[in-house]
Every structure is written in C-alpha cells, then in structure tokens.
N, C-alpha and C positions, 0 to 999 in steps of 0.2 A: 804660345796661346794657351796650351793646357795648364801651364802655371798659374795663369789668372783664375781658372775653373777651381783649381785645387784652392787657392787663396779664399775665393768665394764662398766656398763649402766650408772652409774652416772659420770664416768671419761668421758664416750663418749659424753654425755649430755654437760659437762662442755666445752670440746673441740669444740664442734659445737658451742656452745655459744660464745666462744672465735673467732672463725672464722666469725660468723655473726657480731659480735661487731667490728671487724678489717674491714670488706668490708662495712658495714654500715656508719662507721665513714669516710672512704675514700669517699663515695658518699656524705655524710652529709656535709663534709667541703669543697667539690667540690675539693679535691686533686685528684680525678680521671681524670680530665681534665688534670692537670699537668702530672700526671703518663702516660697517653695514648699520651701526645704531645712528652715525652722523650723517650717512649717506644712504638712506634705505633703499634708493633704486639700485639695484645691481648692475645694470646696464651704465651708469654714470660712475660708480666706482670701478668698473671693468675698462672703461674708456680714460679714466684718470691714470690708472695704472699702465695702461697702453701706452699714454703719452710718455710718462716717465721712462718706460723701457725703450721707448723710440728715440727719445732725447738724447739719453746718455750716449748711445753709439754713435748717432749723428754728430755730436759735439766732438767726441774723442776722434772719430774718423777724419772730420773736417779738419781739427787741429793738427792730426798727424800728417795729412795730406800737404797742408801748408807749410808744416815744419820742413817735412822732406823737400818740397820744392824748393823752399829758400836755401837750405843747406847744399841741395846737389846741383842747383844752377851755376854756380862759380865753377864747379868742378867739371862739369860737362860742357860749359863754354871754352874752357882752356884746352879740351881735348877735340874741340872743332863740332861739337854737337850742340846748336843753339837750341835752348829749351822754348825760346819764344819766337813767334813769327814776326817778319816785319809788318808794320802798320799797313792796312790797305787803304788807299785813299780812293 
C-alpha cells in the first residue's frame, strides 16, 4: 500500500513541475503580455491555464490506465487472476 503513496507523490510532483514549466515559459517568452492584452481579466486567464494544466495529465493518465488494463488482462487471466468480476444480475 505504501508503494501507491510513493507513486501518487511522484505524480503530484510531475504535475506541479508541468504547471511551473508552463507558467514560466509564458513569462519567459513574454507571451504573458499578449495573454493579458487579449484577456484583461486575470482570473479568466488563470482559469484557462489551470484547465490546460489539468487536462493534459488527465488525458495522459486515463490513456495509460486503459492501455495497461488492456495489455495486462490477458496475462493475468492466464495466471488465474481475473481482472473483471462476473456480471451481477
């Protein structure tokens, strides 16, 4: 169970690093002035950045989970560990 906590901490660190890199690159390339000119309300720009930062890890994580499920199910079923429970009527 402790392994899951470590992987969760690593995932949070990577997502935070992604957020910092996106914001710093926007300031570093001076695109923030364009962003604030087009969208003068800072809250709207912040929410848009947050949406992008949240969407990328969600899509990558969901895709990775689905791929790992599809790839591991046949192997685990052969070893007697069914991944899917029988349907409940």
